[in-house]
N, C-alpha and C positions, 0 to 999 in steps of 0.2 A: 220371538223366541222367548222361552220361558227360563228361569235362572234355572240351571239344570240340579239335579236332586239324584240319593242314592234311593236305596231300596223305602230307608223309612223315614221320606221325607228332606233329611239333609242335604245341605249341599257337597258332592261330593269331590273331595279334595286327592291328588295325586299326589306318592307321595315319592319323592325326589325324580319326577316327571321327564324332566330333560334326558334325552339320551347323554349319559357322558359325564351327568353331575357328579359322579363320585369318582372319575376319572384324576390317577393323579401325573402331577407335573413333575421330570427330571429335575425343576429346582427345589423341590419338596424334598427328594433322598438326598440332592446335594445337603441342603439345610439342616436337614438329620444327624450330618456324619459331625462325631467328635470335632476332629482337627478343624471342620472349618466353623465351628461352634469357638474353638479358640483363637481362630485368626478374627471372626467378628469380635470376640470383645478385645481383641486387643486394637483394630482400626476402628471401632467406635469406641475408645473410653477415653471420657470427656479430660479435656485440660481447665488447668485454673482459669483460662478464658472462654468456659461453658462450649469449646469446640474440641470435635476429635479428629483423627487426621483422614477418617472418610472425608468428613466437611472440610479440610483442609485442602483435601485430592480435588473435590468437585470447582470449590470457589477459586481455585491455581488453573484450573484447566481450561484450556483457547482462553489464556487474560491476555489481552494486549496491553494493560497496564504495568505487566510482571518488567524488569529488565534485567541485567548482569547477572549476578549469582540465583537470586531469585529467580529466573525464567532457565536456570542452567538445574537447578535443584529440583522443581517440578517437570524437567521435558520429559525423565521416563515415564512416570503414570500419565504423561499425557500421549507418548508413542502408545503403551499398552492400549490406553481406552481409544484412539483413532484405530486401532487394529481390530478392536474387539466390534468397534460400532461399523467399521467396513464388512467385515463378518455376517455382521445383523445387518448389514443393508438399510442401514440409520443415515438418516444427514447430520450431518457434524453442527451444524448451525444450531438448527431442530431444536437439536438436544444438550445444548447450550444453550441455551434461553428456554426449554420449558423443566428439564431436569438438571444439569451440573449447577447454573448462575440460580434457580430457583428456591431459596433457601427454605422456604416452610418442605416443599417436595425434599431436600437433602435432608432437611432435621429428622421428616417423616422416617424416613429410610434410614437415618442411622439411629432412631431409638427403637425401629423394628427389628436392628440389626442387634443391640443392646439387650432388646428381649429376648431374642431368641437363643444369643450367649448366655442369659441365664437361666432361663425359664427352659429352654430346648422348645423344639418347634410342637405347639400345640394347637388342635383344631377345634373352637376359637384358642387364639392367639393371646396371652397374658401379656401384657405390658409393663414392663418397669417404671412408667410416667405414664401420667393421661397423654392420647393423643390428642384429644380436643378435652377443652375446660371450657361448660358454658356459664357464662358470670352474669348471674342477675345483679347486676350494679347499682340499684336501687330497689326502694318499695315503693316510689311513688310512682305514679300513672292519672292520666289526663281522664280514662276512661273506668266502667263500672262492669267490667264484663265477668258475665254468670258464672263462666268457667274457669275463672282465671284460677291455675293451681298455689299462683304466689299470695294470694288474698291481696294484692295490691292496694296500696292505699291514694289520699290524694297528698301524703309529706313524706320524704323521706324517713324512714324508721331513726330512732335516735342512739341507735348504735350501732349506725353505719361505718364501714371504712373511713376513715381521714385519708387525704388525696396523696398525702404521702406513705400510708399505710398501702393505698391502691397498688400506687408505684411501686411499689414494695414487691407487692404481688405480682405486679406483671415482671419484676427481674427473677423474681422465685421460677416461673413461668419457662423463664427463657433457662435458667440454670439448668433446669430440670430436663431442659430438650424436647417441652413444646412445641406443638408445630401449627397448631389451629385454637383461636380462642374467638366462640360464639360471646357477641353481649349481649343481654335482654337486661329485664326488668321485671314489675314494672316497667317503664317504659322509659329507654337509655335514652332519648335525645331532652328528658326530663332534666338529667345529670348533667350540672356545671362542671363537674370533674371529668365529663366521657373523655376532653379532646385533649388535655395533657394526658391522657390513658392512651389513647389511640396512637399519639405521638412517641410512646413512650414505649409499645408494642412495634411501630415502626423502623425505630432505632434499632430494636431485637431482631427484624425481621419474622414476626411472627404475623402466619392470616389472619385477620381479621374477616368476621364478617356480624352483622346488623340483624336483628330481628326487631323489630316496628310495629306500634299499629298505623304507623304512618301518615297519623291526622299531624304531625308537626315537620313532617318531612317537606320543608318550603324547597324554593328550585336553589335559595342559599346555603340551606342545608345540604343539600342533594353532593353540589357541588364542593362543600365544605370536607363532605364524607370522604369526598374523591381523593380529594389533597391531603387526606390525613390518612390515607394507605388503606383504608375500607376496598376489599375488594368485592362482598357482595350484600344487600340488603334484600331482607326478608318483609313483607309487609300482610299483616294478618286481615284477611276477611272473609268471612263466613255464610254467606251468600250473595248470588245474582240479584237478589230481594232488600232493596234499602231499608225498609220498614223492619223485615225481619232482623237483617244485622245489626239495625241500631239499638232494637229489642234485647238482643243478646250482649251487646255491648255498654249498654246503660246510658247511651248521650245519644239527643237526636243529632241527626249531621253526621255522621260518624262514618256512615259509611261513604260520602261526599270529598270528606277528606280523606280519607284512604283512600279512596280511588284517585285522587290530584295525588295524592303524595304518590304513588306508583308511578304517576304520569310524567311527575315531576323525578324521580330517578332515573327514568327509561330515557328522558329525553338530554340528563346531564351524561349519559354514556354511563352509568354502573350496571352492575348483572344487578337484573331483579328479578325476586322471587313472589311469588306469588300463595301463602299459607293458607287454608280452610284446617278448620277444626268440624270433622263430619260427624254429627250424631244423629239418633233416629228422625229424627224432626229435617235433616236437610240431603240426608244421605242420596237421595234418590237422584238431586240437581247434581252428581258429580260430574257429568259431562257438559253441561252449561259452564259452572263453575269453571272446568280447564279449560272452554272456548273462552270465555273471560279473562284468564289471564294470558291468555294466547295472543287473544285481538289487543289487550292494553303493550304488549309488545316487553313480557316476562318470558326470560329464558329457562324458569324453573318453576315448577308446581310441586309442593312441599304440603301434603297429608300431615297433619296433627292428629296422635291419634289422643282420644279423649280418657284423660282420667278423672274418674271421682276423688280429686282430692283438691284441697285448697277451697276456694268455694263452689267449684266443678261438685262437689258432695251433694251441696244443695238440688241440684239436676241432676242425680244420680238417674232418672226414670228417662233421660236422654239419651242413654250408652247403646250403643248399637248391641243388637244380638251375635255370636259366634257367626250365624249366618249371614248375618246382614254384614259384619265384618269379612268376610269373605267374598261374597260381593264385591265387596269395595275394594279388596285385592286386586281379584280378576280385572276388574273397570280399570285400575293404575297402572297393571302389566299390560293392558292395550294400549294406552296412551302413552306408556312409556316405547312401547313397540315400535308405535306409529310415528315415533322420532320429529315431530313439532313439536316437541317443549321435554323437557329433562323432567324426571318425575321421582321427587324422593319421599321418604317416608318416615316417621318417628316407630311406625309401627313394624316390628322386628318380624313380624309374619310378612312383610312385602318381599324379604328375601327370600325365605321359602316361595312364597307364592311366584317368584320369577322362575326359579328352578323348576319348578311343576309346569308353568303355563306360557312361558316362552320358547321361544324355537333355540335348538343350538345352536347358531346363529346370530341369537338375539342379544336383544340387550338385559345386561342383571344389575342387579344394587351391588351393592359391597358394603354399606352398610349406612347408616342413616342418610349421608351426605353424596355418595357417590352412588356412580356407574359406571360399565363396561361393557363391549362386547365378547361375543364368545365364549369359548370356556376355559381361556385363561382366566379371563373374570369369575367363572364359578368359581376356579381354586383357591383365587383370592378370596373371593368373598367369606370360603369358608376358614377363613382364618382374622380376618375381620370384620365379618357382617354379623346381625342380629343385635341381642341388646346388648350396650357394650358398657352399662352402671357399671361402675369400681374393676372394671378390664382393661379399658381402654378411654373410658372417659369418665368424667366426674364433675358436679357444678357446686360454683362459690356462690355465696349468700353474699346480700348486702352487709352483713356484718362478720366476714369472714371464715363464718361456718363451711366446710367442707361437705357435703353429702354424695351417694352416689348416683342421683338423680336430679333434675330439677322440679319433678314429680313426687320426690322422697326426700321434702324438705327436712320432714322430724326426725329424721335417721342423721344425725351428727355423728360425724366420724372425728374431726376435729375443728381444732379455730386455728387459723393463719397467724392469729395476736397470740399464740400459746406455743404450738409447734410449726418447723418447716413442713413445706410440702410434702419430701420426698417422705419424711418420718408418716405424717399423716395416709398418705398412699398406700403406704407398706403394711397392711394389715390386714387381721385374720379375714375380717368378714370379703374385703375387696378379693383375698385367696380363693373362697369358698364360690363367688360369683363367676370368677373368673374357670371353674369349672363346671359343667352341665349336667353331668354325669349324677351330681348331688341333686338336682331337680325334681321336686314331686310330680307326680300323676303324669300326662302325657309328657310332660316337656323334659323330664329325664329319660324316656326313653327314646322318645322321635327320634325316628332314621335323619332328619333333618336338623337336627338339635345345632349343628355348629351354624349353619344359615339362619338359623331364627334364635333360640332358645326363649320364647316367651317374654312378654313387659316384666317385667320387676316389678316396677311399679301398678301396675294391675292388679298384680297375685301381690302386691305387698297390702293394697287398698281392698278389697277383697277378701281375702285368708287371715291380712296380718303375718302372712310369712313369706317373706322377700324370697324363698326358693321356690315357694310352691304353685304350681301352677298357671298359668294365666286363662284366665275364665273365661277371654274373649277373642280364644282361639276354636275355630271348630273341631280342632281335634281334643280341647278339652268340653267337647261337649256333655258329657258327664258329669262334669264339675259344676257347668254353667245352672246344668238342671237341679243339682242338690242344693245351689245356693239358692236358684228360685223357690225350691220347694220350702226350705227352713226363711225363707222371706227375710233373708239378710243382707241388705242393701244392695240389693241387685233391681235392674230393670224396670219399676213398675210391677213387681211380685208376677214377671212372666203377663199380665195383661193386657199391655199398652202397644206388645210389640206391633209395627208395621211390618204387614208383607211387602217384599220387595217388588219393585216397578216389572213390569212388564218388557224388558228391553233385551237385547243384543248383548251376548256375554261376550268376554276376551276371550 
């Protein structure tokens, strides 16, 4: 079957296509009450140790190590929780392991509670601190990727944070209740400071993931990462073809070493992801790439949205057209529904595509890194889904700069050497990014903006306006066409777009 299109030849898009996508959950009505917001403020107020009452309740629930007065002190909250679990028909031991004693999850819930208490319930939700920070821990890398957003080099930058400053940064994350930290680069495994940073994060109970090119992911390093508390490793491989990958990565033999790194990670028992950046030169291979990831034992397939920034500016003609990206989103939704591998994407359109193309009881993206099943997940994705830049996520650069996103490294909000994280986060730009009604072009009026919002990095790269429309979305086709007509940094001036492959769609 050919790629479906509407009357003008463009790919057809269903808006809010899943039945019940806008349905309201009873919890939304509860959280919207002023009295509940006041209770949340009290329960999530952090003390001098960086914890709140809610976190204390969770860590002391079903805690066999408690004795004497401590056990009696937390007995009433434990009985109340037991009653609630019984009513909800949830297993006590399972919930203890997966929720109450899982510190990152508890920290995330506490942060969400503080955010609702301060800003009220909003779709999408504005957060009082980042849910996740992506830390480019070093500028050094052993590859020369043509699409590198960081323009990484062979050596660390001269102004990178010292080890003492790196550890202090992790302490600040913990003090602000940040639950998730993704470490990237450059190549993080080239950074000697990585290991003490991982240990400090483990001590604070922060959930850490690593993004790597995999060439240094030896058997020893894979085991060492597990011992350091890393929960997930994501390896970038951009093609099933060795030569094509090596050409894009700039180093002969890179593909073989990256694949070996994946095998080492999987064999060590690490939850491993396979990440690919699709361009108009490899998008038609999406099915083959996903199959390769599955065959290697990867549990997650991650699509990296191409952004013309860093060295990526030099290959802007490789960018996907809106039609191609929509086709890709539908293929990724199909693979997510198949259930053979988890699928995530840094393209915020993926959340909207799940709402449009997945069945009501299917799997839906909740953000760049999560997914779940059914209408309740759709409700959750309205609050944490879509682009998180400056709203629930930010980037930390090697020299301590805080930027809205790793793909918007030129916009520096503040530096940890000068200001604390909390002060940097509470800024005017991040407040604007948290309210999508102020976005321009179709991104500001889209019925699915709570699920998506468009990629702020793409908007900034193409229009110099961080609140502008995302020209990579088929709903902003008019904007894309205007940019093509103006010959302004757009894919080959519109002359080299490939036709989509003749394949079954999602």
